[in-house]
C-alpha positions, 0 to 999 in steps of 0.5 A, spaced: 330 368 324 323 368 327 318 363 324 311 367 322 305 363 323 300 365 318 292 365 320 290 368 313 292 366 306 290 373 303 296 376 307 299 380 301 306 378 304 304 371 301 303 374 294 309 371 291 306 364 292 299 365 290 296 361 284 302 357 282 298 353 278 296 358 273 302 359 269 301 365 266 300 369 272 306 365 275 310 368 270 308 375 270 308 375 277 315 373 277 317 377 271 314 383 275 318 382 282 324 378 279 323 372 283 323 364 282 320 359 286 324 353 289 320 347 291 323 342 296 328 343 302 334 340 297 332 345 292 332 351 297 338 349 300 342 348 294 339 355 292 342 358 298 349 355 298 350 357 291 348 365 293 342 366 290 338 371 295 332 369 298 326 373 298 322 369 303 320 362 305 313 358 306 313 352 310 308 347 312 307 347 319 308 339 320 315 340 317 318 345 321 322 341 326 325 337 320 327 343 317 330 346 322 337 345 320 335 348 313 332 354 316 338 355 320 342 358 314 336 363 312 339 370 313 335 374 319 332 379 314 328 373 310 321 372 312 319 365 314 312 364 313 308 357 316 301 355 314 298 348 315 298 344 309 291 345 307 292 352 307 298 352 303 294 348 298 289 353 298 294 359 297 298 355 291 293 351 288 296 344 289 299 340 295 306 342 297 309 335 298 316 337 300 313 342 305 317 348 303 317 353 298 322 359 297 322 365 293 328 367 290 331 373 287 332 372 279 339 372 277 340 377 271 339 373 264 345 369 261 348 371 255 349 366 249 356 370 247 358 368 254 355 361 254 359 359 248 365 362 250 366 358 256 363 351 253 366 345 250 360 340 251 353 344 249 346 342 250 341 346 245 334 345 246 329 347 241 321 348 242 322 344 249 316 347 252 315 341 257 318 343 264 319 336 267 323 334 260 327 341 261 328 339 268 330 332 267 335 334 261 338 339 265 339 334 271 342 329 266 347 335 263 350 337 269 351 329 271 354 327 265 359 333 262 355 338 259 358 345 260 351 349 259 345 349 256 342 354 250 335 354 249 331 357 243 326 363 244 320 358 245 323 353 250 320 353 257 323 357 263 328 353 266 327 357 273 320 355 273 318 351 279 317 344 276 323 345 272 327 347 278 324 341 282 325 336 276 332 338 275 334 337 283 336 344 283 341 343 277 338 349 273 341 353 279 349 351 277 349 349 270 350 355 266 344 357 261 342 362 256 337 363 250 338 364 243 336 370 239 333 368 232 332 361 231 334 357 227 338 362 224 343 366 225 344 362 232 345 356 228 350 359 224 353 363 230 355 356 233 358 354 227 362 360 227 364 359 234 368 352 232 362 347 234 361 341 231 353 342 231 349 335 231 342 334 230 339 328 234 334 326 230 330 320 227 332 321 219 334 315 215 340 318 213 342 319 220 349 316 223 348 311 228 350 314 235 355 308 236 359 309 230 359 317 231 361 316 238 367 312 236 369 318 231 368 323 236 372 320 241 378 319 236 377 327 234 377 329 241 383 325 243 387 329 237 384 335 239 382 336 246 379 342 245 374 340 240 367 343 241 360 339 240 353 342 240 348 337 241 341 339 239 334 336 241 327 338 239 320 337 242 317 331 243 313 328 237 315 333 232 322 333 233 327 338 230 325 343 225 327 341 218 331 348 218 335 346 224 337 339 221 339 342 215 343 347 218 347 342 222 353 338 221 351 332 222 344 328 224 345 322 229 340 317 232 340 312 237 339 305 234 332 302 237 330 295 238 324 291 236 318 296 234 320 302 238 322 308 234 324 313 239 325 315 247 323 320 251 327 326 249 330 327 256 332 319 256 335 320 249 339 326 251 342 322 257 344 317 252 347 322 248 351 326 253 354 319 256 356 317 249 359 324 247 361 328 253 
């Protein structure tokens, strides 16, 4: 593997890394070329270990020596470009603090049917457009027992650079898929596949998580294959009324003092710990 030191950021070989702050450009570029961008040595290393096919790597010159162990695992066919930090920032539009970016071939999209066939503990996201929140939820889901993540059609792309970084690469190892029409018939499909569907929502008639967790643990003890889908909404607006109406139950985390809710990623982690 030879490192190619670049002197010109306009080189077309660096096209996958151009203007990463422009979300629409990045998505259209990735969709056209079938690529996703991994940032940080940890995420790049995880992608390589999991068998994702690298297209190229872009490395800050100051980090080359420290990244030698990682670069030794890069296939010889893959170009590794090196630039000074200032030039990378000009190219991408932001400072690459972790010193390395990798462009990888996108995997074929997962199907909802395959995801539901394999999952017992399922995280479902509705209208979660914040990439950092989606990444944090994937990390908690992977750590705390979820078998996969189902996203509605409006959720952020889990393979977006920021989402991947925030998830510490967990997006790459936890199965996920997008639902079709939402909330119906997708919510109905969850129930038809045997899932108890729980809306995690601030409602006066919602069940206390502690009480629901006790009853769910008793059910799992009697039926270890019982299936549970936890549905989380967006910050602020929460879940759509139609989604809540299509659920089997609404459950809420009891709050102290004057706090009415938590960030969705924090709330999701608590639900996963209690129920998965």
